[in-house]
N, C-alpha and C positions, 0 to 999 in steps of 0.2 A: 792506578798505574803510577810507576815510580821511576824517575830518570836516574837510576843508579848506574854504577859502572857496568853491572851485568847487563842492564837493559840496553845501554848503548852498545855493548859488545854484541848483544843479540841483534840489535838494529843493523849493525855493521854486516853481520852474516846474512841478514835477510834482505837488505835493501841494496839493489844492484846499481849503485852509483859508482862510477870510476873517476880517478883524478887524472888530469892530464899532466904530463911531465914537464910543462914549460916553467920557467923561472923568471923572476923579475928583479930588478935592482932597486935599492932603497934610495928614494929621493926626497921623501917628505918627512917632516918631524914625527917622532913617535908619539902618538896620543897617550895621555895618561890614563891607565886603567888598572885596576887591581884584578888580575886573573887568578881566581881561586884555584889552587892545584887539586884540591879535594872537594868532591861534590857534596850535596846537602846530606847525603845519607850514609856516609862511610862510618859513622858512629854506630849504626844500627844494623844487625841486632847486637847488642853489647856483649852478650855471653859468647857469641861466636869468636870475638877478639879477646875475651878475658877468660883464660883457662880456669875451669872450676873442677879440679880432678876428682874431688870427693863426691861430686853429684853423680847419681846413677843416670845413664842415658839409655833410654829404651828406644831402639829404631822402630820407625813406623814401617809396616809391610809396604813395599812398592806395589802400587796398583799394576794389575796385569792386563787391563782392558785397553791396550794400545790399538790404534786404529788398524782395522783389517779390511782390505778391499773386498767387499762382498758382491759388487756389481759394478758396471761401468757408470761413471758420474753422469748425472742427467744432463742432456743437451738443452733443457728448457731454459737454461740461463744464458745460453750463447747470445752474444751481441755486444753493442757498445752502450754504456750506461754513464749517466752523470750523477754523482751523489748529491743528495739534498743536504747543503751545508758541506764543510770540509774541502770543497774545491778539488774533488778527485774525479778522474775519468777512468772508467773500468772497461777493460777489454777481456771478454770471455770467449775463447774459441778452442776447439781441439783438446779439451781437458785442461787448459791453462787459464790462470787469471793473471792479468797484468794491470797494475795500478799506476796511473800517471798523477803526478802532483802538479796542479795547475794554478797559475796566477793570471792576471791580466796580460803579463808579458812573457810568460813561460809555460811550458808543459813538458815534463821529462819523467821518464820511466824510473820509479823508485822501488817497485816491488814486483816480483814474479813468484808464482807458486803453482804446483800441480794440484788439481782437484782430486778428491778421493771420495769414495762412498763407503759409508758405514750403515748398515741396515737400510733404512729408507731415506737416509739423509746424505746430502752432498756437502762436503766440507773442505776447507783448506787451512794450512797452519800459517798464522801470522805472529807478529810480536805480541798480540793479545791472546794467544792460545788457539784453540781449535774453533774456528769461526764457521758457523752453519750458514748456508745459503738457502733462502726460501723465496717464494713469490707470494706477495699479498696484493691481490687485484693486479694493478699494472706496475707494481714496484718490486725491485729486486732488493732483498734485505740481507745484510750480513749481521750476525747476532751471536752473542754468548749469553749465559744466564743473567749476568749483572753487569757486564762491562761494555758491551758493544751493541748498539742498535742503530745501524746506518742504512737508510733506504736510498734507492737509486731510481731514476727515471731513464727510460730507454731513449737513445738518440739514434739517428740514422747512420751516423759515421763518426769517425774520430775528428775533433776539431782541428783546423789547419795547423795549429801550433804543436799538436800531438802527433801528426802524421810523420811518416818516414822516420820513426824512431824517437820523435819528439825533440826537445832541446838538447843540444849536444853538451857534452862535458867540457868545461872550461874553467880556467883559474882567473879569468878576467875579473879584477876587483870591482869594477863599475857595475857590471852585469849581475855579479853575485850579490853585491850590496842592494841593487834595486830589487831583486827577487825577494831578499830577506825582508826589506822594508814593506813591500807589497803583500807578502804573506801575512804579516802582522796586521796591516791596514785592512785587509780583506777578511780576516778570520778571528782577530782577537777582539773579545767583547767587553773587556774589563779596564780599558784605558781611563774611564771616569772613575771607577772603584779605586784604581791604583793611583789616581791623580797625575796622569801623564798625557801631555799634548803631543801625539805621535806626529802630527804634521810639523810641529815645531822641531821635533828630534830630527826629522828629515832636513829641514832647513838649516839646522845647526851642523849636522854631520855629513850631508851629501857633498858640500864643497871641499871637505877634507879628503875625499876618496880620489885617488890619483891612479891613472892607468898603469903606472909603473911602480906602484907601491907593493911591498912585499906581502905575502900572506900573513906573516906574523903581525905586520902593521895593521892589516885589514882586520884581523881577529880582535886586536886591542880596540880598534875604533868601533867595531860592531858591538863589543862587550860594553864600551862606554855608552853607546846609544841605548841598550837595553837595561843598563844599571838602575835607572829610576823606577822601573817597574816593580821591583821588590816582590816578585812572584816566584815561589819555589818550584814551579813548573815551567818557568821559562828558562831556557839554557842555550848554550852554544858549545859545540864540540868538534874538535879537529882530530879524527882518528890517526892521522899520519904522525902527529906530534904528541897525541894522547893529552892534548891541552883542552880543558873545559872550563866554562864560566857559568856560575849560577848567581843571579843577582838577589835571590831570596836571603833574607837575613835570619840567622839562628838566634835564639836567646843566648845571653852570656854564659849561662851555666851548661850549655851543650856539650862542652868538652870534658865535663867531669864524668868520664866513662866508667869509673870504678863504683859509682854509687850503688848500682844494682847488686853487685856481689857483696860489697862490704856492709851494706845496710839491710837490704831486703832479705838476703840469704842468711847472713850471720846473725842478725838481730831479730828479724821478724819471723822468718820461716824456720830457721835453725836446722842444722843438718840431721838432727835426730828425728825430725818430723817426716822423713821419707821423701825429701824433695827430689823430683825427677825432671829430666829434659826428654822431650820427645819431638817428633816431627822434624827430624834432621836439625835439632837443637834450636828450632824456631819457637818452641812452646815450653815453658817452665811451669810446673804445677806442684801443689802440695797442700798442706793444711796450715792455717795460722793458729788454730786451735781445734778442739774436737768438733766444733759446730760450724766453722768458717772455713771454706775452701778458698784456694787462690790460684788463678791462672794468669800468667803473663805471656802475651803474644808479642814477640819481638818484631815480626815482620809478616807481610801478607804475600810473601814469595819464598821459594826455596825449600818447601816442605819435602819435596822429592829431590834428591840430589841429581837425578837424571833429567828433570824436567822443571824448569823455573816456576811455571805457572800450572800447578796441579791441584785443583780444588779437592779432588778425591783423596789425595794424600793428606791434605789439611784437615778435611773432615774426619778421616780415620785417626789422625793424631788427637783431635779434639774428643772424639768418642773414647779413646783409650784413657785420656786424662780425666774425663768426667766419671768413667767407670772406676778408675783407681781412686779418685778422691772419695767416691761413694756418697752415702746418705749424709748431707749437711744441711743446715737450716739456711745457709746464705752463701753466696759465692762473690768474691771480688775478682773482677776481670781487669787487667792492667794493659793499657796500650799507650802509656805515656811516653815511651821511648820507640814507638812504632812508626817509621817513615813511609809506610805504604808498600805497594806492590801490585797485586792483582785484586780487582774488585770481585772476580768470581771466587777467589779464596775468601775474601771478607764475607761474601754472601754464604758460602758453605759453613764457615765457623759460626756466623750469627744464626743460622738456621737451627743450631743445637739449642738455642734459648727461646725459640719462637713458640708462642702458644696457639696461634692461628694465623691465617693469611692476613697480612696488613700492608697497606701502601707505605713504602719507605721514602721514596723520592722520585722525581721525574727529571728527565735530561732533554735539553733542546740544544741545538748547535747554531752558531751564527750563520746567517745566510743573507748576503747582501746587507741591506740596511735593517733587516729583521732576523727572525729566527725560524728554524724548522718547527714543525709540530712536536710538542713534548711527548716523549715515550716514558711511561710509567714502569717502575721496578717495585716488585712486591717481595716482602719477606714471608716465608712460610715454613712450617715445621720440617726439618730434615733428620734423617737417621732413625735409628729404632726407638730412641727416647730423647727427651729434651728436658733441660733444667729450667723450670718455670717458678722456682722459689725466688726470693728477693735477690737481685743482682746488683752489685755496685760497680760501675764502670769508671775507671780512673783515666783522665785525660790530661794533656799538657800542651804547651805551645810547640812541642816537637811532634805531636800526633798530626799527621797530615796524609793527604793523598787517599789511597785505598783504606787506610786506618780510619780516616774521616768517614768514609762510606760505611765502615763497621759501626762507627758512632751513630750515623744517620739511621742505620738499620736497627740497632738495639734501643735507641731512645724512644721508638714508637711503642715499645713493649711496656705494659703498665706496671710490670715487676722490676723494671730497671731504673736506677737512679744514677745519674752522671755526676761525678765529683772531681773536682780539681781545677784546671785552668782551661781558658778557651783553647780550641784547636788552632792549627795554623791558618786555615782557610784557603786551602789549595786542593781543588777537586779534579779538574780536568787536565788531560795530557795527551797530545798527539805529537809524535815524532815525525819530523820531516827532513828532507834532505836538500842540499844545494849542489849545483853543477860542479863545484870544486871538490866535492866529496865530503864536506862538513855535514853535520847534522845539528838540528836545533829542536827544542821543545817549545811548543806553543799550545796554550790552553784555548780552546774554542767552544767549549760546551758550558752551559749553565745548569747547575744542579740546584733544584728547588726541593727543599726538605718537605716532609709530609705536613708540617705546620704552615706551609706556603711561603716560607722565607728563603732567601738566598743568603748563604753564609760565606760566599767567596770574598776573600780579602779581609773579613772580620773574624772568622773562626765561629765554631759552634759552641755556644755558651753552655757551662755545666749547670745542672740543677742546684747543686751546692758548690759555691765557688771557694776554693782554697788555693793559695799561691804556693808553688814550690819554694821552699826556703833553703838556698844552697848551704848557708851556714848551719842549718839544722842537721843536715847529713853528717856533718863532722861529729856531732854528738850522738850519731846512730839514731836519729829521729827522722820521721818522715811524716810531715803534717798532713798530706793528702790521704795516706794510707792510715794514719791515726784517726782522721774523721770517718773513713769508711768503716774502720773497726768499731768506732763508737756507735755509728748508726746500725751496723750489722749486729752489735751486741745487745741492742735494744729489742731484737726480734725474739719472740717467745714461741 
């Protein structure tokens, strides 16, 4: 899941938090904070922003299996539920689902949706796609194939803080700051990994919060407080001013957005090799020579222009690319410039390389001083055919979020070799809201790879480590791709 502009705008449309119209005067000094006007992922996908008019773009057919109400949604889910982890209170009645975001001091309505039925399933649409409701023993479960598995325990009634509509909207700086701090204190499991003393952050910044400070001052102060976390999935966003802050640091070479077109296409792929774009320009493919195919996945979202999270459109784009590339001895798959998106799309793409069902990773969420039980996610073959010959997967420090899930999925396959740099080490993302109408990203899940290791904060290491050499691109050379070609060329 990826906190891009589109994700935030989707959140704004989905989450029903209103902003009060009160104003306040400026009376305290303006804290120093660098508010980044551009989020982590605006450089990606590169080809979307860099015209390549001579490339052939083949549109992917838009799936037609849109949800159709086939029966009334089941009432078996009716009741009040408390999530295991996540601090959500769920109210399901009369075909509606309402989700409250709770802390020790607050509980407010952040999301409402209608339930609908498709075949034998009851679903609702959220930021994470079509979520399925199911009952497992005494638990209510929200799930998607690879992205969501949240269980809930039934409770007799709404907690007092959630009753009568829950926490009211307010721009009160003190109250919003307290909720923000408490949400991280109660849900964020990586302070030790990130080297941050969160109680100390409270002790430093809470005295600076004044009842009459402006919203702009509060935004800068809260940005300063989360700055040391250096997590690409932690963020703060004010939709009223379109101001956003991401403390995650990108590598210095990230702004070189012309590398892909200048080097990969002109020098390596060459336009006479029938290079194509598909999947709404999110997938570039072709041949590096007669025996080695090349796939570059720029994003894990946006394969369907009508629907941001559409695994079926992504799978059809990959099927088309593999069919067009044809019979080759090896495939190079490039996700070095992929900032993530939907894990369900990552799973759909990865399934085209699976040889059999294999455990890929497990996910648990912070709950109190411990964690929820881990839920396992498996990769298994998908589509009419799969490419199970040697695959060389290229990664970099820009590879993050759902693109890292894609790496976790493929690296369990015996025919896949990962080449390049460590990935970013940002896996989990939950978008939350504040009573003043702001949104923030908070990672509360721990992803454990199939090898039993947690790569949060450190990144997934490649099997063959090769650093990106920025100066090398000036000479039309790509050290990581050269190493992949060297290894792929050795295949007989």
